[in-house]
C-alpha positions in Angstrom: 134.3 290.7 94.2 137.2 287.9 94.3 137.2 285.0 92.0 138.3 281.4 92.6 141.0 279.3 90.9 141.0 275.6 91.3 144.3 273.8 90.3 143.8 270.5 88.1 147.3 268.1 88.2 146.0 265.6 86.0 147.5 265.3 81.9 147.2 262.2 80.1 150.5 263.3 78.9 153.3 265.8 79.6 153.7 268.1 77.1 157.5 268.6 76.0 156.3 272.1 77.2 154.8 272.6 80.4 156.3 273.1 83.9 153.4 273.9 85.4 152.4 271.1 88.4 151.1 268.4 87.3 151.5 264.0 87.0 149.8 261.7 84.8 148.8 259.1 87.8 145.3 259.0 87.8 145.0 256.9 90.3 144.0 259.6 93.3 141.8 261.5 91.5 139.5 260.8 94.1 141.1 261.6 97.3 142.1 264.7 95.2 137.8 266.0 95.2 137.7 265.2 98.3 140.9 267.4 99.1 139.9 270.4 97.4 135.7 270.4 98.5 137.6 270.2 101.8 140.0 273.2 101.5 137.1 275.1 99.9 135.6 274.4 103.0 138.7 275.2 105.6 139.9 278.9 103.9 136.1 280.0 103.1 137.5 283.5 105.2 139.9 283.8 103.1 138.8 286.9 100.7 136.7 287.9 103.9 133.4 287.0 102.6 133.2 288.8 99.3 131.0 288.3 96.7 132.4 286.0 94.1 132.8 287.2 90.4 134.9 284.5 88.1 135.6 281.2 88.9 138.7 278.9 86.9 139.1 275.6 87.0 143.1 275.2 85.5 145.4 273.2 85.3 147.0 270.4 84.6 144.3 269.5 82.6 140.8 269.9 84.0 139.1 268.0 81.4 140.4 265.3 82.9 137.6 265.4 85.6 134.4 263.2 84.5 131.5 265.4 85.5 130.6 263.8 88.8 133.9 265.1 90.1 133.4 268.5 88.8 129.7 268.7 90.4 131.3 267.5 93.5 133.8 270.5 93.9 130.9 272.7 92.2 128.5 271.6 95.2 131.2 272.5 97.5 131.7 276.1 96.1 127.8 277.1 96.4 128.1 275.7 100.1 130.7 277.7 101.1 130.9 281.0 99.2 128.6 283.2 97.3 128.5 283.0 93.9 124.8 284.3 92.9 126.5 287.3 91.2 129.2 284.8 89.4 129.3 285.9 85.9 132.8 283.7 84.1 132.7 279.6 84.8 135.8 278.2 83.0 137.3 275.5 82.4 140.5 274.6 80.5 140.3 271.8 78.4 142.1 269.4 75.8 140.3 269.4 72.5 140.0 265.4 72.8 138.4 265.5 76.0 135.8 268.0 74.0 133.6 264.6 73.2 129.2 266.1 72.5 128.4 263.5 75.8 131.5 265.7 78.3 130.0 269.1 76.4 126.8 268.2 77.3 127.9 267.3 80.7 129.7 270.6 81.0 127.2 272.8 79.3 124.3 271.4 82.9 127.0 272.1 85.3 127.1 275.9 85.2 130.6 276.7 83.2 129.9 279.4 80.8 133.7 279.6 78.7 136.1 276.8 78.2 139.7 277.8 77.2 141.1 275.1 74.8 144.8 273.9 74.1 144.4 273.5 69.9 148.3 275.3 70.4 148.5 274.7 66.4 146.2 273.0 63.3 149.4 271.5 61.9 150.0 267.4 62.5 153.8 268.1 62.8 153.5 270.6 65.6 151.5 268.8 67.8 153.3 265.5 67.4 156.7 267.7 68.5 154.8 269.5 71.6 152.9 265.7 73.0 149.9 267.5 72.4 146.8 264.4 72.4 145.0 266.0 69.7 144.7 266.5 66.0 143.5 269.8 64.0 139.9 268.0 63.4 139.5 266.9 67.1 140.1 270.9 67.6 137.5 271.8 65.2 135.0 269.3 66.3 135.4 270.7 69.9 134.4 274.3 69.8 131.6 273.1 67.7 130.4 271.1 70.2 130.6 274.4 72.7 128.3 275.8 70.4 126.6 273.5 69.7 125.4 273.7 73.6 125.4 277.0 74.0 129.0 277.8 75.6 129.7 280.2 73.1 132.4 282.0 75.1 135.3 279.9 73.9 139.2 280.7 74.1 141.8 279.1 72.2 145.6 278.8 73.2 148.2 279.1 70.1 152.2 278.6 70.0 154.7 280.4 67.7 157.9 280.4 67.6 158.3 276.3 67.4 162.1 275.0 66.3 162.1 275.1 62.2 158.9 277.4 62.0 157.9 279.2 59.0 155.9 282.5 58.5 154.0 280.6 56.1 152.8 277.6 58.5 152.3 280.4 61.0 150.4 282.6 58.6 148.5 279.2 58.2 147.8 278.9 61.7 146.2 282.0 62.1 144.4 282.3 59.1 142.5 278.5 60.5 142.5 280.6 63.9 140.4 283.5 62.6 137.8 281.3 60.7 136.7 279.5 64.0 135.8 282.9 65.0 135.9 282.0 68.6 135.7 285.3 71.1 138.9 284.9 72.6 142.4 283.7 71.5 145.7 283.4 73.7 149.4 283.3 72.0 152.3 282.5 73.3 155.8 281.8 72.6 157.7 278.5 73.3 160.0 279.4 76.2 162.0 276.7 76.8 161.3 276.1 80.2 164.6 274.8 82.7 163.8 271.4 84.0 160.9 270.2 80.9 161.9 267.8 78.1 161.4 270.6 75.6 164.7 272.8 77.8 166.9 269.6 78.1 166.4 268.6 73.9 167.7 272.4 73.6 170.2 271.7 76.0 171.8 268.3 74.2 171.6 270.4 70.6 168.7 268.2 69.1 166.6 271.8 68.3 167.4 275.4 68.0 165.1 277.9 69.6 164.4 280.4 66.3 166.3 283.7 66.0 165.0 287.0 67.7 163.9 288.8 64.0 161.9 286.0 63.1 160.3 285.9 66.4 159.3 289.5 66.1 158.1 288.8 62.5 155.7 286.1 64.3 154.3 288.3 67.0 154.0 290.8 64.4 151.5 288.9 62.0 149.6 287.9 65.2 149.3 291.0 65.5 148.2 292.2 62.5 145.8 289.1 61.6 143.6 289.2 64.9 143.2 293.4 65.0 142.5 292.6 61.8 139.8 290.2 62.1 138.0 292.2 65.3 140.1 291.2 67.9 141.0 293.6 70.9 144.9 293.8 71.7 144.3 293.7 75.8 147.2 291.9 77.1 150.7 291.0 75.5 149.2 288.0 74.7 145.8 288.0 74.8 143.1 289.1 72.4 139.4 289.4 72.5 136.0 290.5 70.5 134.7 293.1 72.5 133.6 292.6 75.7 135.0 289.5 75.6 138.0 289.3 77.5 138.8 286.9 80.0 137.1 288.0 83.5 139.0 286.1 85.6 143.0 286.7 84.6 141.7 290.1 84.1 140.9 290.6 87.9 144.9 289.2 88.1 146.3 292.0 86.2 144.0 294.7 88.2 144.6 293.7 91.8 141.7 291.7 92.6 141.3 289.3 95.6 141.2 285.2 94.7 141.9 281.8 96.6 143.5 279.4 94.7 142.7 275.3 96.0 144.4 272.4 94.7 148.4 271.5 94.9 150.7 274.6 93.7 147.8 277.0 93.8 148.3 280.5 94.6 146.5 282.9 96.2 145.9 286.9 96.8 144.5 288.8 99.2 146.0 292.1 98.6 148.2 291.7 101.9 150.1 289.0 101.2 150.3 285.6 98.6 150.1 282.4 99.2 150.2 279.3 97.8 149.9 275.3 98.0 152.9 272.9 98.1 153.3 271.6 94.7 152.7 267.9 95.7 149.4 266.1 95.7 150.9 263.8 98.2 151.4 266.1 100.6 148.6 268.8 99.5 146.3 265.9 100.9 148.0 265.0 103.8 147.9 268.5 105.3 144.3 269.0 104.5 143.6 265.4 105.8 144.9 267.2 109.3 143.1 270.3 109.0 146.1 272.5 108.4 147.0 273.3 104.9 150.7 272.9 103.6 151.1 276.5 102.1 153.8 278.9 102.5 153.3 282.8 102.6 154.8 286.1 101.8 153.4 289.1 103.2 153.5 292.3 100.5 155.6 295.3 101.7 154.7 298.5 99.8 157.7 298.1 97.4 156.4 294.7 96.3 153.3 295.6 95.6 154.3 298.9 94.0 156.5 296.7 91.5 153.8 293.8 91.0 150.9 297.0 90.0 153.4 298.2 87.4 154.3 294.2 85.9 150.4 293.9 86.2 148.7 296.5 84.7 151.4 297.5 82.0 150.8 294.1 80.1 147.4 295.7 79.9 145.6 298.1 77.1 144.3 299.6 80.6 148.2 300.3 81.3 149.1 302.3 84.5 147.0 305.1 86.5 149.1 307.4 88.0 146.5 308.7 90.2 146.0 304.7 91.1 149.5 304.6 92.2 149.1 308.0 94.3 146.4 306.2 95.6 148.0 303.1 96.6 151.3 304.1 97.3 151.9 308.3 97.4 152.7 310.8 95.0 156.7 310.2 95.6 155.9 307.0 94.0 153.9 308.4 91.3 156.9 311.1 90.3 159.4 308.3 90.3 157.2 306.4 87.7 156.8 308.9 85.6 160.3 310.1 85.7 161.7 306.7 84.7 158.4 306.3 82.0 160.0 310.0 80.5 162.1 308.2 78.5 160.3 306.0 76.2 156.9 308.3 76.1 159.7 310.3 73.6 161.1 307.3 71.9 157.2 306.2 71.3 157.3 303.4 73.2 155.4 304.7 76.4 152.2 306.4 75.7 150.8 309.3 77.9 147.7 310.8 78.3 148.1 312.9 82.0 146.6 310.0 83.7 147.7 306.9 82.3 150.5 305.5 80.9 150.2 302.3 77.9 152.7 300.4 76.1 153.0 301.8 72.8 152.9 299.1 69.9 156.6 299.0 69.1 157.0 299.4 73.4 155.3 295.5 73.3 158.3 294.1 71.8 160.3 295.0 74.8 158.0 295.6 77.6 160.0 293.8 79.7 163.0 295.8 80.5 160.5 299.0 80.2 158.5 297.4 82.7 161.9 296.5 84.6 162.9 300.4 85.0 160.0 301.3 86.4 159.8 298.9 89.1 161.6 299.7 92.4 165.1 298.1 93.4 
């Protein structure tokens, strides 16, 4: 079973923290849709006939596409891929796009999951982040999804904003928990080079929160959501039982997937490839019948390292039996040897086969993963 990812590079305006490939020029939407439909046809053999388990429209802001445009892309998927057993179809959306009419249209297009970038329920946070919506629009969007039968709803939050207080963060979590959605993704604000946020920090106009407060935000997030019945199944992701993101989980479990659209990545077990991060060059490449892509062939060391990085992020962890099957006994011995110091300190948990992060280990997960990698 494989996945399809569609990258939609359009945004009504740019958030100050975002470093994903996107733009605010909507003049190429028709050409983009044509190119995506053609790429789906050109690359239908990439996943070697595997049936499609999940479809994910990400961005950018996929909800900037109208129902007719989305319908054309769905038609191209249906014509070229086996989606008879597809169980999850997700669209990322901004709350202000999710009007009653738009959500009703989505419900007729096979979407059964919506992931919305709420980020905060506080006006000052939303204004700082350059978000388009307000608190009430987020609440209304959740209501409309449920009204039209889309019960699988994921909301994104961002914490660690400059001058954010624990009181404000806890108020955000209270609003979120009261909505009782099935899935939550929560991310610490990151100052990515090239973003407006980074430039503001570099100019001394804003300052990141300190490490102690960052850890307090994360601890509160874990405690509050666990207490509300969410499972912490990946470092940044929480779900009600059996409501994990199937698409993202397939990434972490090493499933094959095809990425369509500018800057989209694909994986076929042996190699990774990605489309050019330029809408103009992407469209030109597709029109010529020769997609503008780069390819990286993955050697055993790279595949082992990716296995460690993706699996250890999740509650399912690293399984030494899988390491043996995929990379050999020597790699499993290396992994366990590197993990033992963290196991003895209670930062990793080990049951004889499975190695997982403990609650304390999550806070230093990057350094733990680094020590388990081969160089």
